[in-house]
N, C-alpha and C positions, 0 to 999 in steps of 0.2 A: 514224489517229485514235484517241485514247484514249476509253474510254467517259465520262470527265470532260468531254472536249471535246464529246461528244454531249449531255450534260445541259447544259452552257453554252449550247449552241445552243438547247436546249429552254426555257431560261430566258427568252430574248427580252428581257433586260434586267431581268426582274423578280426579286424576292427569292424565295429558296426556298420560303418560306411561302406566296406568292401562286401561284407555279407549281404547287406540290404540290396546292393547293386547286382550281386550274383543271383539273388532270389527275385529280383524283379519287383522291388518295392522301394518306397523312399525311406531315406535314412532316418528322417524324423520319426516316421511311423514305427520302425523297428526299435528305434531308441526309447519311445515312449512305452512299448510293450515291455522292453528290457528293464526300464526304470519302474514299471509297475503303475504308470500313469493312467493307462487304459488297457483294456483287453482286446485282442484281435478278433476279427470277423471270422466265420468258419472258414473262408478260403484262406486267409492269411495263416490261421492256425494250421491248416492242412500243409501249406507250403514249408512253414517252420518245422513241423513234426517230420515231414519228408526228408528236409535237409538235415535234421537232427538224427534221423534214423530211429525214432522213438515210436513205439506202437501207438496207434490213434487212440486207444482206449486210455492209455496212461495220460495222453495230452488232455482228452476230454475230461478225465477226471481232475487234473491239476486245474483247468479252466473253470470247472464246476466249483471246486474247492475255493478258488480265488473270489468268484462270484458270491459264494455264500457267505464268505468272510466279510466281504464288502457290505453285503446287505444285513449281516448279523443274523442269519437264519441258519438253522441245522436242516440237513437233508440226509437221509439215511444212506450210509456208504460214502458220504463226503466229509472230510474233515473240517471242522469249523475252528478258525483262529481263536485262541483263548482271548477272553476279554481282558482289558486291562485291570489291574488290581484296584479295588474301591479305596478311595481315601476317606479318612475320618474327617469330620468337620472340625474346623479349627475355631475356637471361640469359647463362649460361655457354656458351662455345663448347666442346662436348665433344670436338670433334676436336683441339683444342690442349691440352687438360686432361690432366695426367700425374699419375699416383699415385706415392708414395713408397715 
């Protein structure tokens, strides 16, 4: 489960503004979490987890997974986001180039 999915559960069909107001946080803050622009503090994560009725260990793992992906590190028990495919260099094939 991603943290965005946790937030979607916490929305309960409400707009971000209404959910944020009901949870006692600023709309912009919840919107940034929802868009993945930043990660929440422990307190905000706890509020969102309780509103979503998601076990805290799942929320913690979702946040750890997101942070690991952003840092490009692997942590045991935490999924790492796959790296984008490598692109081949475009241009001269230096193995076949000859000099006069």
